[in-house]
C-alpha positions in Angstrom: -2.0 -18.8 -18.8 -2.4 -16.3 -21.6 -5.7 -15.1 -20.1 -4.1 -14.6 -16.7 -1.2 -12.7 -18.3 -3.6 -10.4 -20.1 -5.6 -9.9 -17.0 -2.5 -9.0 -14.9 -1.2 -6.7 -17.6 -4.6 -4.9 -17.8 -4.7 -4.6 -14.0 -1.2 -3.1 -13.8 -2.0 -0.7 -16.6 -5.2 0.4 -15.0 -3.6 1.1 -11.7 -0.8 3.1 -13.3 -3.5 5.2 -15.1 -5.3 6.1 -11.8 -2.1 6.6 -9.8 -2.9 10.2 -8.7 -6.4 9.1 -7.5 -4.9 6.2 -5.6 -2.4 8.5 -3.9 -5.1 10.9 -2.9 -7.4 8.1 -1.5 -4.5 6.5 0.4 -3.4 9.8 2.0 -6.9 10.8 2.9 -7.6 7.5 4.5 -4.4 7.5 6.5 -5.0 11.1 7.6 -8.5 10.1 8.9 -7.6 6.8 10.5 -4.4 7.9 12.1 -5.5 11.5 12.9 -1.9 12.4 11.9 -1.1 16.1 11.4 1.8 15.7 8.9 -0.1 13.2 6.8 -3.1 15.4 6.8 -0.9 18.3 5.7 0.6 16.1 2.9 -2.9 15.1 1.7 -4.1 18.7 1.6 -0.9 19.8 -0.2 -1.3 17.1 -2.9 -4.9 18.2 -3.4 -3.8 21.8 -3.6 -1.2 20.9 -6.2 -3.7 19.1 -8.3 -6.1 22.1 -8.0 -3.4 24.6 -9.0 -2.2 22.5 -11.9 -5.7 22.1 -13.1 -6.3 25.9 -12.9 -3.1 26.5 -14.9 -4.3 24.0 -17.5 -7.7 25.7 -17.8 -6.0 29.1 -18.3 -3.9 27.5 -21.1 -7.0 26.0 -22.8 -8.7 29.4 -22.5 -5.9 31.6 -23.9 -3.9 29.3 -26.2 -6.1 28.4 -29.2 -6.2 25.3 -31.3 -5.2 23.0 -28.5 -8.2 21.8 -26.5 -9.5 18.4 -27.4 -12.7 16.6 -26.3 -13.3 13.0 -27.1 -12.9 9.3 -26.4 -9.2 9.1 -27.4 -8.3 10.6 -24.0 -10.8 8.6 -22.0 -8.2 6.3 -20.5 -5.9 9.2 -19.5 -7.0 10.3 -16.0 -6.0 13.7 -14.7 -6.6 13.4 -11.0 -9.7 14.1 -8.9 -9.6 17.9 -9.4 -9.1 17.6 -13.1 -12.2 15.6 -13.7 -15.3 17.4 -15.1 -18.6 17.5 -13.1 -20.1 15.0 -15.6 -17.3 12.6 -15.2 -17.2 12.8 -11.4 -21.0 12.7 -10.7 -22.5 11.0 -13.8 -19.8 8.6 -14.7 -19.3 10.0 -18.2 -16.1 11.3 -19.7 -17.3 13.2 -22.7 -16.4 16.5 -21.1 -12.8 15.7 -20.4 -10.5 18.4 -21.8 -6.9 18.2 -22.7 -4.4 20.6 -24.1 -1.0 19.5 -25.5 1.0 22.2 -23.6 -1.0 22.3 -20.4 0.9 20.9 -17.4 0.1 17.3 -16.5 -1.9 16.9 -13.3 -0.6 13.3 -13.2 3.0 14.4 -13.4 2.5 17.3 -11.1 1.3 14.8 -8.4 4.4 12.6 -8.9 6.7 15.7 -9.0 5.2 17.0 -5.8 5.9 13.8 -4.0 9.5 13.8 -5.3 9.9 17.4 -4.2 8.4 16.6 -0.8 11.0 13.8 -0.4 13.9 16.1 -1.4 12.6 18.8 1.0 12.5 16.3 3.9 16.2 15.6 3.5 17.0 19.3 3.6 14.7 20.0 6.6 16.0 17.1 8.7 19.6 17.1 7.6 20.8 17.6 11.2 19.0 14.4 12.3 20.2 12.5 9.2 23.8 13.7 9.7 23.6 12.7 13.4 22.5 9.2 12.4 19.0 9.5 13.9 17.8 8.5 10.4 20.0 6.2 8.3 21.9 8.1 5.5 22.1 5.0 3.4 18.3 4.5 3.6 17.7 8.2 2.6 20.1 7.8 -0.4 18.2 4.7 -1.5 14.9 6.4 -1.1 16.0 9.3 -3.3 17.3 6.9 -6.0 13.9 5.1 -6.0 12.1 8.5 -6.2 14.2 9.6 -9.2 13.5 6.3 -11.0 9.8 6.5 -10.3 9.6 10.1 -11.8 11.4 8.9 -14.9 9.2 5.8 -15.2 6.0 8.0 -14.8 7.3 10.4 -17.5 8.0 7.6 -19.9 4.7 5.9 -19.2 2.6 9.0 -19.8 4.4 10.1 -22.9 4.6 6.6 -24.5 0.9 6.0 -23.7 0.0 9.2 -25.6 -1.6 10.8 -22.5 0.8 13.7 -22.4 3.1 15.6 -24.7 6.7 15.9 -23.7 6.1 19.6 -22.9 3.0 18.9 -20.8 4.6 16.1 -18.9 7.8 18.1 -18.2 5.8 21.2 -17.3 3.7 19.2 -14.8 6.7 17.5 -13.3 8.6 20.8 -12.9 5.6 22.5 -11.3 5.1 19.6 -8.9 8.8 19.6 -7.9 8.8 23.3 -7.2 5.6 23.2 -5.2 6.6 20.1 -3.3 10.1 21.3 -2.3 9.5 25.0 -1.5 6.0 24.4 -0.1 7.2 21.7 2.2 10.2 23.8 3.4 7.9 26.8 4.0 5.5 24.6 6.0 8.3 23.1 8.0 9.8 26.4 9.2 6.3 27.9 9.8 5.4 25.0 12.1 8.9 24.4 13.6 9.2 21.2 11.6 6.2 19.6 13.4 3.8 19.4 10.4 6.4 17.7 8.1 7.7 15.1 10.5 6.0 12.1 8.8 8.7 9.8 10.2 7.9 10.7 13.8 11.6 11.0 14.6 12.9 12.8 17.7 13.9 16.3 16.6 17.6 16.8 17.5 17.2 20.5 18.5 14.4 19.8 20.9 16.2 17.0 22.7 19.4 19.0 23.0 17.4 22.0 24.4 15.6 19.8 26.8 18.7 18.0 27.9 17.3 14.6 26.8 19.4 11.7 25.5 19.8 11.3 21.8 19.6 7.8 20.5 21.6 7.2 17.3 20.8 4.5 14.6 23.9 2.5 13.7 22.5 1.3 10.3 
């Protein structure tokens, strides 16, 4: 039983370490299989967030001295697809992985983006939520879960030594800002079409078309 417990613990830990990569793969596969516009936009947005966060980190490493580290101590601390070096991505090595204690965390930026995305959806579709097209209690539960996941991710990355407090908080804040304001901007630029991952009937459209509006009683 001890062997199985160790195996399960190692599996859980590994999956937590590669969470940004898992999120990217899942979103890309869903976008391809479902040919879904909102999911494709979400996948591209997460990729863009990782790219921007990585760029900020590279600028920090370039202009802030005495912080960049290279070595095996950070080998288990992944930084998302974009943050990996060419050697790590194509040759399977990790000797070129860079890390800076005050650079924003790509890992936390990914989690923060998804949290900001969820917050933005509640703002964008508040008319539908208030009308009962989407359950308010369900949305409240989702936001509580999102908040807990952000806190758990912060705790995991800091306690595992993969991030400093400043780097983790910086990445989370950057992700939240990009997720919320980027999603709101996309919604209003596309008349809320490219953010409607729920596939719910848009209240304004149904009213304008004279269609019946079906309300969820949950």
